[in-house]
N, C-alpha and C positions, 0 to 999 in steps of 0.2 A: 804478353803484348798489353794487358791493360796497363802493367806496370809502365810500359815504356810511352802508352798516352798519357798517362799522367803526368809522367816524366815532360812529357813536353807543353802539357797544358800549365804546369806549372810554371815553365821557363817563359811562356808566352805572357804569363801573368806578370809575373817576375818583370820582365822587359818592358811591357807596357806600365807599370806602375813606377818604374826608374824613367820613364819618359816623363810621364806626367809630373812628376818630382823635378824633373831638370828644368822643364818647361814652365812650370811655374817658380823657379828659383831665377831663372833667367826672365822673367816678367817682373819677378819685385827686386831682382839684383839693384836699381836704380832708384830706388823708393826711400825715401828720407823722410824726418820729422824736421820741418821747418821751424827755425825758433825766430818769430817776428819782433822785429826790434821795436821797443818801446816808443812811444812817441812824445816828445817835449814841446811847449808852445814858449817862444824865445820872445821877450818883449824888448823892446827899446823904447826909451821916451827923453824928448829934448824938448828946452822950451822955446822960444821965438827965436831967439838968439843964436840956437844949436847947441845950447849947453845939455849935457845931461841932468833930467831932475830924479834919475832912478839912485837912492841911496840905499845902504845895506838894512835898515828896518822900515824904509816907506810907510810912514804912518799914515792911516785912513785909506790906502790901497785894498781894495778887496776883489777876490774871485771867486764867481760863484759856476760850480758844476754838477750836476745832477744833484741838483738839491740842496748842494753842501756849501757852504760858505767859507773860504780861506783867507786868512791874513798872512801877509809878508812875514815869513820867517828869514832868519838868518842863515848862511851858507854852513856855519858853524853848527846851527842847529841841525841841519839837514843831514850834515857827515856824521852825527852822534846817531841819527837813527839807521843809519847804511852801515848795519853790524852783521851784514852775512854777504858770504863768497857766493851765493847765492844768484844767478841774473836772472830775474823775476820781474817783470813789471810789478813796481810799487808806487803807489800814489803817494808822493810826498808834500804834494799841496802848492802853495806858491811861495817861492823864495828868492831872494837876492843873490846874486852870484857875483864877484869879480869879472868884469867883462872882456877885460882886454886881456887876459891870460885865455879867454878860451874861443875868442875870434879874430880873426885878421880882417875881416869885413868891416867890422864898426869899432872905432875908438871910442871906449866909454868905459869909466870907470866901474860902472855895475850894470848889470842886466835882470831882469826878472822872467823866471822861468817856472813854468805850470808843467808838472807830470810826477811820473812817468803814467801815460796814458795805456793800455793795455793795447799794442798793435796788433794783436790776432782777434780783436773784437769788432764785430760789425757796429759801427755806431754812427747816430745820425744826433750830433748833443751841439746845445750852445753854450759858450762859455762867456760870461758876463764880467767886463772890467769896469770895477767902480774906483774911479780915479780920487786923490784926496781931494779935489775941490768939488765932488759929487757928479760930476759929468761921467757918462758911461759909453762905452765900446762894446759892441756884440761880435764874437767871433763864432764862427760856425764849423764846426768838423765833422766830416762827413766820411767815413771807411766801410767798404762792403765787397762781396765779391771776391772773397778770399780764395785764392787757387795755388794748390802745393804741386802739383804735378803739371807739366813737365818742368816750369819754370816760375817757382813762384813770386805770385803778384796779387795786388788788389787794387782797388778803386778807391783812391783817397782824393779830397779836395778839401779846399779852406774858402771861406766866405769871410770878409771884413766889413761889418755894418750892412750887410748884403749884396755886395760886390765881390766880385770873383778875386781870389788873392793866391798868389802863388807861392806854396811852402808854408813853414811854420815859423818863420822870422816876421815878426811885426815891428813897423816902426812908427811911432806916434809923434806928434809935435802937439804939446799940451800948453 
């Protein structure tokens, strides 16, 4: 009799544990890790006649971000540093890149690119551009409230010289 009671108890215990495990598996069945895309700042600049002023080496052009000042590197210099297959946000700095092969939107021989900024990090940062003629422009990047479930999203916004700006592509006339 005691044996039968113990057998029943163990059966109920086993059914209970199995149920708990099944429910927890179903709850986490759709859980996943989000691989946040790194963020780039893309800069086009023209003269008053509409001609691109961005050159491969862009002497005198600087960008300051989080206390570090970057000078323009060539695309080839950046490619030499990109020697890994891992896709992690890696801050290459400021570099010139052949523009026409990467964008149908703007026909420019070169564009300036700053990145990669970690897309998973909450930030509220100014990016100060210092042009070769000494003038400056400020891009403000804000990213917060990362949410992974059920749909990955975060709040991102951009300002250009204090004015709201849509997206990470900036066009200047200098």
